[in-house]
Residue, then its C-alpha position, 0 to 999 in steps of 0.5 A: m791498715e789497708n782501708f786507712l791508707n786507701n782512705s787517707s790517699f783519697f782525702l789527701l788528693l781531694f784536699s790537694t785538688l781543692f787547694y789548687w783550685i782555690r789558688a786558681f780562683f782566688n790567687l792565694s799563693i799559700f794554697s799552692f804550698l798546701g796543695k803540694l804538701a797534700i800531694i806529697g802526703g798522698n804519694l807516701t800513703m799510696l806507696f805504703l799501701l802498695i808495699f803493704r799489699g805486696i807484703q800481704g800477697n808475697h809478690f809484686p802487687l798486680s790486682n787492678l786496684a794496685i795497678k791503678k794506685t801505682i799509676t796514681l803514685l807515678l803521676t804524683f811522683i812525676y808532679l814532684i819532679y816537674s813542679k819546679f817548673n810551674d808548681f801551680i799550673i802542673g798541680t792544678i792539672l795533675a791533682p784532679t787526674a790523680l784523684f780521678l784514678n784514685v776514686f776509680a780504683s777505690f770505689q768503682l772496681p768490683e771487690s773481686l778485682k781488688k782482692l789479692s790472688p796468687l799469680i797464674p803460671a804465666l806471670q811467674s816470671n823474672w820478666l814480671v817486675m821489669h815489664v809491668t813497671v816499665m809499662l806503668l811508667s810509660y802510661a804515667t808519663l804519656i798521660f801526663g804529657s797528653i794532659l799538658s797538651i790539653a792544657f795548652l789547647f785550653l790556654f792557647k786562646s785565653s792566655n797572652t803569656t807566651i812564656l807559659l805556653n812555651q813552658i807547657d809545650q816543652l814539658s809535654f814534649r819531654s814527658i811524651g818523649i820519655g813515655f814513648s821510649l819506655l813504651t817501646i821498651g815495654v812492648l819489646s820486653g812484653s813480646v819476649w815474655a809472651n814468647e816464653a809464656w804463650g809460645s808467640y811473640w805477638s798474638w794480636d791480643p787487644k792489649e797488644t793491638w792497642s799498645l801498638i796503636t798507642w806507640v804509632i800515635f806517639a811515634i807520629y807525634l815525635h816524628l812531626r815534632l822533630t822533622q816537620k817542626w810541629r810545635g805548639y798548637k799542632s803538636a798539642i792536637l796530636g798529644t790530645v788525640g794520644f790522651f784518648i788512645i792511651w786511656i783506651c789502652f790503659l783502662g778500656v781494653n782491660f775491662l771491655a775486651k776479651g784477651l790475655h790481658s783482660y781483667g774486666w767484669f763486662h765479659 
């Protein structure tokens, strides 16, 4: 069952990406509709996969496979929320991102990082679901907003449609604003949980450090946007910087650094 759901989510996201690219190159509107259906299907299969793994493990799914699948699920869910603004543009941008995460989780992680395992004592806490869920939501919304910033930069010189650029700019700002709020809650709840589990609110663990760096980058983005009227091109540059920072925080630290949040195979 797990392999079936895993493979189904991969193929549905692959077809979604292909449908949106066909729509982009050949301007056939029917493929936007097909792409949306494929994303909905991929969303449902990943949801069922996570539920299945949660039931199997008898706890909130926390393996690297589950976390990457959850981020993919959240990205596709965010797409369904925002698609009413511009289904074609958002789908073309987001479908390949969701596919990349799905492929990474399914085919690049070692088997040892995919397996279900009992929770260590530090994770056996009421803070588990709240902290992890909020952090994953913040990652998904920040990644989505940052990707829209990158799209803005690509379209800035090639597109004469001011309305489209303004729409992308506003969607990016809204997503980053929501993601920043969630990240703030996640960092604060994590500090409280860390004090309960390890006896210290802050230990400069690599994950904590990069979460703080991520928070600072997006705080600067919002500050300049709200007080200095940095909109459009300037804010998109900052959003693009944030894109690389959030990926380091989300993936790089887990696999390359040693610390309390490290689950990788390179150390």
